[in-house]
C-alpha positions as a Markdown table, in Angstrom:
| # | Residue | x | y | z |
|---|---|---|---|---|
| 1 | Met | -17.8 | 148.5 | 92.5 |
| 2 | Thr | -14.6 | 149.6 | 90.8 |
| 3 | Pro | -11.5 | 150.4 | 92.8 |
| 4 | Ser | -10.6 | 154.1 | 93.0 |
| 5 | Pro | -7.6 | 155.3 | 91.0 |
| 6 | Ser | -5.5 | 155.7 | 94.2 |
| 7 | Ile | -6.1 | 152.0 | 95.1 |
| 8 | Thr | -5.3 | 151.0 | 91.5 |
| 9 | Gly | -2.2 | 153.2 | 91.5 |
| 10 | Ala | -1.0 | 151.8 | 94.9 |
| 11 | Ala | -1.5 | 148.3 | 93.6 |
| 12 | Leu | 0.5 | 149.0 | 90.5 |
| 13 | Trp | 3.3 | 150.6 | 92.6 |
| 14 | Met | 3.4 | 147.5 | 94.8 |
| 15 | Leu | 3.5 | 145.2 | 91.8 |
| 16 | Gly | 6.4 | 147.2 | 90.4 |
| 17 | Ala | 8.2 | 147.1 | 93.8 |
| 18 | Leu | 7.8 | 143.4 | 94.0 |
| 19 | Ala | 9.1 | 143.0 | 90.4 |
| 20 | Cys | 12.1 | 145.1 | 91.3 |
| 21 | Phe | 12.8 | 143.1 | 94.5 |
| 22 | Ala | 12.6 | 139.8 | 92.6 |
| 23 | Ala | 14.8 | 141.2 | 89.8 |
| 24 | Met | 17.3 | 142.4 | 92.4 |
| 25 | Ala | 17.3 | 138.9 | 94.1 |
| 26 | Ile | 17.9 | 137.1 | 90.8 |
| 27 | Gly | 20.5 | 139.6 | 89.7 |
| 28 | Gly | 22.3 | 139.4 | 93.1 |
| 29 | Arg | 22.3 | 135.6 | 92.9 |
| 30 | Glu | 23.7 | 135.7 | 89.3 |
| 31 | Leu | 26.3 | 138.3 | 90.2 |
| 32 | Ser | 27.5 | 136.4 | 93.3 |
| 33 | Ala | 29.0 | 133.8 | 91.0 |
| 34 | Glu | 31.5 | 136.4 | 89.7 |
| 35 | Leu | 31.6 | 139.2 | 92.4 |
| 36 | Gly | 31.9 | 139.3 | 96.2 |
| 37 | Thr | 29.1 | 140.7 | 98.4 |
| 38 | Phe | 30.9 | 144.0 | 99.0 |
| 39 | Gln | 31.4 | 144.5 | 95.3 |
| 40 | Ile | 27.7 | 143.9 | 94.6 |
| 41 | Leu | 26.8 | 146.3 | 97.4 |
| 42 | Phe | 29.3 | 148.9 | 96.1 |
| 43 | Leu | 27.8 | 148.8 | 92.6 |
| 44 | Arg | 24.3 | 148.9 | 93.9 |
| 45 | Ser | 25.2 | 151.9 | 96.1 |
| 46 | Val | 26.9 | 153.8 | 93.2 |
| 47 | Val | 23.8 | 153.3 | 91.0 |
| 48 | Gly | 21.5 | 154.3 | 93.8 |
| 49 | Val | 23.4 | 157.5 | 94.6 |
| 50 | Ala | 23.6 | 158.4 | 90.9 |
| 51 | Val | 19.8 | 158.0 | 90.5 |
| 52 | Leu | 19.2 | 160.0 | 93.7 |
| 53 | Val | 21.5 | 162.9 | 92.7 |
| 54 | Ala | 19.9 | 163.0 | 89.2 |
| 55 | Leu | 16.4 | 163.1 | 90.7 |
| 56 | Leu | 17.4 | 165.8 | 93.2 |
| 57 | Ala | 19.1 | 167.8 | 90.5 |
| 58 | Ala | 16.1 | 167.5 | 88.2 |
| 59 | Thr | 13.7 | 168.7 | 90.9 |
| 60 | Gly | 16.0 | 171.4 | 92.4 |
| 61 | Gly | 16.0 | 169.6 | 95.7 |
| 62 | Ile | 19.8 | 169.3 | 96.3 |
| 63 | Gly | 19.9 | 172.5 | 98.3 |
| 64 | Gln | 17.1 | 171.2 | 100.6 |
| 65 | Val | 19.1 | 168.1 | 101.7 |
| 66 | Arg | 20.3 | 168.8 | 105.2 |
| 67 | Thr | 20.0 | 167.4 | 108.7 |
| 68 | Arg | 20.9 | 168.2 | 112.3 |
| 69 | Arg | 21.0 | 164.5 | 113.2 |
| 70 | Leu | 23.9 | 163.3 | 111.0 |
| 71 | Gly | 25.1 | 160.7 | 113.6 |
| 72 | Leu | 21.7 | 159.0 | 113.8 |
| 73 | His | 21.5 | 159.0 | 109.9 |
| 74 | Ala | 25.0 | 157.4 | 109.9 |
| 75 | Ile | 23.9 | 154.7 | 112.3 |
| 76 | Arg | 20.7 | 154.1 | 110.3 |
| 77 | Asn | 22.7 | 153.7 | 107.1 |
| 78 | Leu | 25.1 | 151.3 | 108.7 |
| 79 | Ala | 22.2 | 149.2 | 110.0 |
| 80 | His | 20.7 | 149.2 | 106.5 |
| 81 | Phe | 24.1 | 148.3 | 104.9 |
| 82 | Gly | 24.3 | 145.4 | 107.4 |
| 83 | Gly | 20.9 | 144.3 | 106.3 |
| 84 | Gln | 21.8 | 144.5 | 102.7 |
| 85 | Tyr | 25.0 | 142.6 | 103.3 |
| 86 | Gly | 23.2 | 139.7 | 105.1 |
| 87 | Trp | 20.5 | 139.6 | 102.4 |
| 88 | Phe | 22.9 | 139.5 | 99.5 |
| 89 | Leu | 25.2 | 137.0 | 101.2 |
| 90 | Gly | 22.2 | 134.8 | 102.0 |
| 91 | Ile | 20.9 | 134.8 | 98.4 |
| 92 | Ala | 24.3 | 133.6 | 97.3 |
| 93 | Leu | 24.3 | 130.7 | 99.7 |
| 94 | Ile | 20.8 | 129.4 | 100.2 |
| 95 | Pro | 17.7 | 128.9 | 98.1 |
| 96 | Leu | 15.7 | 132.1 | 97.4 |
| 97 | Ala | 12.5 | 130.6 | 98.9 |
| 98 | Gln | 14.4 | 130.2 | 102.2 |
| 99 | Val | 15.8 | 133.7 | 102.0 |
| 100 | Phe | 12.3 | 135.2 | 101.5 |
| 101 | Ala | 10.9 | 133.1 | 104.3 |
| 102 | Ile | 13.6 | 134.1 | 106.8 |
| 103 | Glu | 13.3 | 137.7 | 105.7 |
| 104 | Phe | 9.8 | 137.7 | 107.1 |
| 105 | Thr | 11.3 | 137.8 | 110.5 |
| 106 | Met | 11.8 | 141.5 | 110.0 |
| 107 | Pro | 8.5 | 142.4 | 111.6 |
| 108 | Ile | 9.4 | 140.4 | 114.7 |
| 109 | Trp | 12.7 | 142.3 | 115.1 |
| 110 | Thr | 11.0 | 145.6 | 114.3 |
| 111 | Leu | 8.5 | 145.0 | 117.1 |
| 112 | Leu | 11.1 | 144.0 | 119.6 |
| 113 | Leu | 13.4 | 146.9 | 118.7 |
| 114 | Ala | 10.5 | 149.4 | 118.7 |
| 115 | Met | 9.6 | 148.3 | 122.2 |
| 116 | Leu | 13.2 | 148.7 | 123.2 |
| 117 | Phe | 14.1 | 152.0 | 121.5 |
| 118 | Leu | 10.8 | 153.8 | 120.9 |
| 119 | Gly | 9.0 | 152.8 | 124.1 |
| 120 | Glu | 6.2 | 151.0 | 122.3 |
| 121 | Arg | 4.1 | 148.8 | 124.5 |
| 122 | Ala | 3.6 | 145.1 | 124.2 |
| 123 | Asn | 0.0 | 143.8 | 124.3 |
| 124 | Leu | -1.2 | 140.2 | 124.1 |
| 125 | Ala | -1.6 | 140.3 | 120.3 |
| 126 | Arg | 2.0 | 141.5 | 119.9 |
| 127 | Val | 3.4 | 139.0 | 122.3 |
| 128 | Ala | 1.4 | 136.2 | 120.5 |
| 129 | Ala | 2.7 | 137.5 | 117.1 |
| 130 | Val | 6.3 | 137.3 | 118.4 |
| 131 | Val | 5.9 | 133.8 | 119.9 |
| 132 | Leu | 4.3 | 132.5 | 116.7 |
| 133 | Gly | 6.9 | 134.2 | 114.6 |
| 134 | Val | 9.8 | 132.7 | 116.5 |
| 135 | Ala | 8.1 | 129.3 | 116.2 |
| 136 | Gly | 7.9 | 129.8 | 112.5 |
| 137 | Val | 11.5 | 130.9 | 112.2 |
| 138 | Leu | 12.6 | 127.8 | 114.1 |
| 139 | Leu | 10.7 | 125.7 | 111.7 |
| 140 | Ile | 12.3 | 127.4 | 108.7 |
| 141 | Leu | 15.8 | 127.4 | 110.1 |
| 142 | Arg | 15.9 | 123.9 | 111.6 |
| 143 | Pro | 13.4 | 121.6 | 109.8 |
| 144 | Gly | 13.9 | 118.2 | 111.3 |
| 145 | Gly | 16.6 | 119.5 | 113.7 |
| 146 | Glu | 19.1 | 120.2 | 110.9 |
| 147 | Pro | 22.0 | 122.5 | 111.7 |
| 148 | Val | 21.5 | 126.2 | 110.8 |
| 149 | Ser | 23.4 | 127.2 | 107.7 |
| 150 | Leu | 25.6 | 130.2 | 107.4 |
| 151 | Gly | 23.3 | 131.6 | 104.7 |
| 152 | Ala | 20.3 | 131.4 | 107.0 |
| 153 | Ile | 22.2 | 133.1 | 109.8 |
| 154 | Ala | 23.3 | 135.9 | 107.3 |
| 155 | Val | 19.7 | 136.5 | 106.2 |
| 156 | Leu | 18.5 | 136.5 | 109.8 |
| 157 | Gly | 21.1 | 139.1 | 110.6 |
| 158 | Gly | 20.1 | 141.0 | 107.5 |
| 159 | Ala | 16.5 | 141.0 | 108.7 |
| 160 | Phe | 17.7 | 142.4 | 112.0 |
| 161 | Gly | 19.7 | 145.1 | 110.3 |
| 162 | Tyr | 16.7 | 146.2 | 108.2 |
| 163 | Ala | 14.5 | 146.2 | 111.2 |
| 164 | Leu | 16.9 | 148.4 | 113.1 |
| 165 | Ala | 17.1 | 150.7 | 110.1 |
| 166 | Tyr | 13.3 | 151.0 | 110.1 |
| 167 | Val | 13.1 | 151.7 | 113.8 |
| 168 | Leu | 15.9 | 154.4 | 113.5 |
| 169 | Thr | 14.0 | 155.9 | 110.5 |
| 170 | Lys | 10.9 | 156.2 | 112.7 |
| 171 | Arg | 13.1 | 157.9 | 115.4 |
| 172 | Leu | 14.4 | 160.3 | 112.8 |
| 173 | Val | 11.0 | 161.4 | 111.6 |
| 174 | Ser | 9.5 | 161.7 | 115.1 |
């Protein structure tokens, strides 16, 4: 049985996204030797806005960009910026493998924040996932009882910022 074109296309998009994330991590690590975290984020944001404006202009979509919830969009963007800051600071300070492992705490934060802000309910499976996730995070952050590094704390904060941005995005579309 051959996969359908939509599955193949989705897999190719995911591979492309993973390649882009890996390239961004490597590029961020290399740039951190010469630039500060805010400078890296500024350049990333300028390029992102330029690409977005070009796409909107090419598709005639600029006139359709409007919102009645500007404050919530601003909070979501600040949370996302905080997530980016923690992530880029972390990749400058700790090994990339540790960054990616700690980044996997994002679903834990997302679940907890969704329960808090969106009224999602906790069931036994979700509680078990949080408990196991926290145990895994402790293993990553303090193997053998070592002190937690600044880079690990930054990535943990970054994962929290990204999770908050995801929850706020869900609030915006509901």
